[in-house]
C-alpha positions in Angstrom: 10.4 -0.5 -18.8 11.4 -3.8 -20.3 14.5 -4.0 -18.1 13.1 -2.2 -15.1 10.1 -4.5 -14.7 11.9 -7.8 -14.4 14.6 -6.3 -12.2 12.1 -4.8 -9.8 10.0 -7.9 -9.8 13.0 -10.1 -9.1 14.1 -7.8 -6.3 10.6 -7.9 -4.7 10.3 -11.7 -5.0 13.9 -12.2 -3.6 13.1 -9.9 -0.7 9.9 -11.7 0.3 11.7 -15.1 -0.1 14.5 -13.7 2.2 11.9 -12.7 4.8 10.2 -16.1 4.6 13.3 -18.3 4.6 14.9 -16.2 7.4 11.8 -16.7 9.6 11.7 -20.5 8.9 15.4 -21.0 9.4 15.6 -19.0 12.7 12.6 -21.0 14.0 14.3 -24.2 13.1 17.4 -23.0 15.0 15.3 -22.4 18.1 17.4 -19.4 19.1 15.2 -16.7 20.6 17.9 -14.1 19.9 18.0 -15.1 16.2 14.2 -15.0 16.0 14.2 -11.6 17.6 16.9 -10.3 15.2 15.0 -11.4 12.2 11.7 -10.0 13.4 13.4 -6.6 14.1 15.1 -6.6 10.7 12.1 -7.5 8.5 10.3 -4.1 8.8 13.5 -2.4 7.7 13.4 -4.6 4.6 10.2 -2.8 3.7 12.5 0.1 2.6 13.5 -2.2 -0.3 10.3 -4.2 -0.8 7.7 -1.4 -1.0 9.5 0.5 -3.8 10.3 -2.7 -5.6 6.7 -3.7 -5.6 5.5 -0.3 -6.6 7.9 -0.2 -9.5 6.9 -3.7 -10.5 3.2 -2.9 -10.5 3.6 0.5 -12.3 5.9 -0.9 -15.0 3.8 -4.1 -15.4 0.7 -2.1 -16.0 2.6 0.1 -18.5 4.0 -2.9 -20.3 0.8 -4.9 -20.2 -1.3 -1.9 -21.3 -3.9 -3.1 -23.7 -2.5 -6.6 -24.3 -5.2 -9.2 -24.3 -2.8 -12.2 -23.9 -4.0 -14.7 -21.3 -0.7 -14.5 -19.4 -1.0 -10.7 -19.1 -4.6 -11.0 -18.0 -3.6 -13.6 -15.4 -0.8 -11.4 -14.1 -3.2 -8.4 -13.8 -5.7 -10.6 -11.9 -3.1 -11.8 -9.4 -1.6 -8.3 -8.6 -4.5 -6.9 -6.5 -4.5 -10.0 -4.4 -0.7 -9.9 -3.9 -1.0 -6.2 -2.9 -3.9 -6.6 -0.6 -2.4 -9.7 1.1 0.8 -7.7 1.6 -0.9 -4.5 2.9 -3.7 -6.1 5.0 -2.0 -9.2 6.3 1.8 -9.3 5.8 2.7 -5.8 6.9 0.5 -5.8 10.0 1.9 -9.3 10.9 5.5 -8.1 10.6 4.8 -5.1 12.7 3.0 -7.1 15.4 5.8 -9.7 15.4 8.4 -7.0 15.7 6.7 -5.6 18.7 6.3 -9.0 20.4 9.9 -9.8 19.7 11.1 -6.5 21.1 9.4 -7.4 24.4 10.4 -11.0 24.3 6.9 -12.3 24.1 7.3 -15.6 22.2 4.1 -17.2 23.3 0.8 -18.3 21.7 0.1 -14.8 20.2 3.5 -14.6 18.6 3.3 -18.1 17.0 -0.3 -17.5 15.9 0.6 -14.3 14.1 3.7 -15.9 12.7 1.7 -18.9 11.4 -0.6 -16.4 9.6 2.4 -14.5 8.3 4.1 -17.6 6.9 0.9 -18.8 5.2 0.2 -15.4 3.7 3.8 -15.1 2.7 3.8 -18.5 1.0 0.7 -17.5 -1.0 2.4 -14.3 -2.2 5.6 -16.2 -3.1 3.5 -18.6 -5.2 1.5 -15.9 -6.9 4.6 -13.8 -7.6 6.4 -16.9 -8.8 3.5 -17.5 -11.3 3.8 -13.9 -12.4 7.5 -14.3 -12.9 7.0 -17.5 -14.9 4.4 -15.8 -17.1 6.7 -12.8 -17.6 9.4 -15.1 -18.8 7.0 -16.8 -21.2 5.9 -13.4 -22.5 9.5 -12.3 -23.0 10.3 -15.4 -25.0 7.1 -14.8 -27.1 8.1 -11.2 -27.9 11.7 -12.1 -28.6 10.9 -14.5 -31.4 
């Protein structure tokens, strides 16, 4: 678990960062075809992301168990928000954006949903980054 948890967490964070950065960079490029390609690819990335998040959550709760350390408590408090934000906001946004991109509808609805997706994604990136930081601090604490 001590190796599995950071590997799965890093993979999950890297996947979400890849989704977010790909979206921003293709928007900057202005190419409708690049935007379409990214929006069609992101749901396929769920095949990596969902298991990585599940393993991260499971292993984190196993490792954190009965610890009362403030960093563990903070990580446990963040996880439900990360999960709900992902399930209730990010996944539906990605699927809606995929559908809109497939039909070439890059109008107000597309950019409204994309703005929501980018904001929710940024929140999850920050929260997961805080969990990553706290995990590193805990690892250093237990290593000494």
